[in-house]
C-alpha positions, 0 to 999 in steps of 0.5 A, spaced: 672 292 819 671 285 817 669 284 809 664 281 806 668 275 801 666 271 795 669 265 793 669 263 786 672 256 785 676 255 779 677 248 780 679 242 785 675 240 791 675 243 798 671 243 804 669 249 809 667 250 816 664 255 820 660 255 826 652 254 822 656 248 819 660 245 812 660 246 805 663 242 799 666 247 794 667 244 787 669 247 780 664 252 779 661 253 786 661 260 789 661 262 797 659 268 799 661 269 807 658 275 811 663 279 814 665 277 822 664 269 820 670 266 822 671 260 816 675 255 816 678 251 808 681 244 808 683 243 799 681 236 798 688 234 795 688 241 791 684 247 789 684 254 786 680 260 789 679 268 787 676 271 793 675 279 793 673 282 799 668 287 800 668 292 805 660 292 808 659 300 808 662 299 800 658 293 799 651 295 801 651 303 797 653 298 791 648 293 791 642 297 792 643 300 785 643 292 782 638 288 780 635 284 786 634 278 782 641 277 781 642 270 784 649 273 787 646 280 789 640 276 793 647 272 797 650 279 798 644 282 801 642 277 804 651 277 807 649 284 809 644 282 814 648 280 820 646 272 819 652 268 820 649 263 814 653 261 807 651 262 802 652 258 795 651 259 789 653 254 783 656 255 776 657 249 770 665 247 771 665 249 763 662 257 765 667 257 771 673 255 766 672 261 762 671 266 768 677 264 770 682 268 766 679 274 768 679 272 775 686 270 776 687 277 772 683 281 778 687 277 783 695 278 780 693 286 779 693 292 784 689 298 784 694 303 783 697 299 777 690 297 773 686 303 775 679 303 779 675 303 772 679 298 769 678 293 776 671 296 777 669 294 770 672 287 769 668 285 777 662 288 773 663 283 767 664 277 772 657 279 776 654 280 769 656 273 767 655 270 773 647 272 773 647 270 765 650 262 767 648 261 773 643 255 773 645 252 766 647 245 767 654 243 767 657 237 763 662 232 767 668 235 766 673 237 772 667 236 776 663 231 780 657 227 775 653 227 783 652 234 785 656 236 792 660 230 792 667 230 791 670 223 787 674 219 791 681 221 794 685 217 789 681 221 782 682 226 786 689 226 788 691 224 780 687 230 778 693 235 784 699 230 780 697 232 772 695 239 775 703 240 778 706 237 773 703 239 766 710 238 762 711 231 764 710 225 759 704 221 764 703 215 762 697 212 765 699 206 770 705 212 772 699 215 774 695 210 777 701 207 780 703 215 784 695 213 788 696 205 789 691 203 783 692 200 776 691 203 770 685 200 768 682 202 775 683 209 776 682 209 767 675 206 770 674 211 776 676 217 770 671 216 766 665 214 771 667 221 775 669 225 771 667 224 765 673 224 761 680 219 760 686 222 765 689 223 757 683 228 756 683 231 763 691 233 762 689 236 755 683 240 758 688 243 764 694 245 759 689 249 755 686 251 761 693 254 763 694 257 756 688 261 756 690 264 763 698 265 761 694 269 753 690 273 758 695 275 762 701 275 760 705 278 753 708 271 752 707 268 745 703 262 743 709 257 742 713 259 749 706 258 752 705 251 749 712 249 752 711 252 758 704 248 759 707 242 757 706 241 749 712 240 745 708 242 738 705 248 738 700 246 732 698 241 737 697 245 742 693 250 738 688 245 736 686 243 742 686 249 745 681 251 740 677 245 741 676 247 748 676 255 747 673 254 740 678 261 738 686 259 736 690 262 741 692 267 737 685 270 736 684 269 743 689 272 746 688 279 741 681 279 744 682 279 751 688 283 750 685 288 747 679 288 752 684 290 756 687 295 754 681 298 752 679 299 759 686 301 762 686 307 756 684 313 758 676 316 757 675 322 753 671 327 757 664 327 755 664 334 756 
């Protein structure tokens, strides 16, 4: 049986075509696709998503226990009505950034390895966060200043280049040359459409990749800093704390301990 799909857009932009029209996915977009609806997605330069697949009968049994006022639960109810309509929810780009490590962790795990209750716990955390964060206005950070509109293709392409080679010692003129613009043109477009300079965005992308590796691997902070392109762990730590509000070691300790608690056998109640 076809699944109901919920697509979380972590970064980038993409257009999804369905029999009833087209939708634009941008950082923070959550798209619910009813079972049986054929869709085709086309990334605009770069798009990174995590998709949950729900068996309709299982989903119908679960959503009746969830609050009907939850925005994503409302979309799931509508998806179960067999109408060929796509439903989209938009979180702030910063909210999706904070959810990304858990989403990636879920995507990388196997049910048999992580345990069904741990997986369910993480999924519940995602749903709870979506309900809490939906409707909060987005600041400009890897998200178009105009809702529902992707930045110019040169900007999208430049972001994809930065993301593909975080360790490169980028210079503005080199990056601009790759997308056939001058350095001043590219810098102006970044500030107008992304809200930060290319250099600031590169720091953010490195910090986000650090957060993901801290949450999903057992590598040390210095190893991870090197892996995402920083030669000085102290510089990496400062940039990470500025973006996430916690030092890398504290962030890793919290996320790994939380994961350990989920996987630990529970004492019987009786």
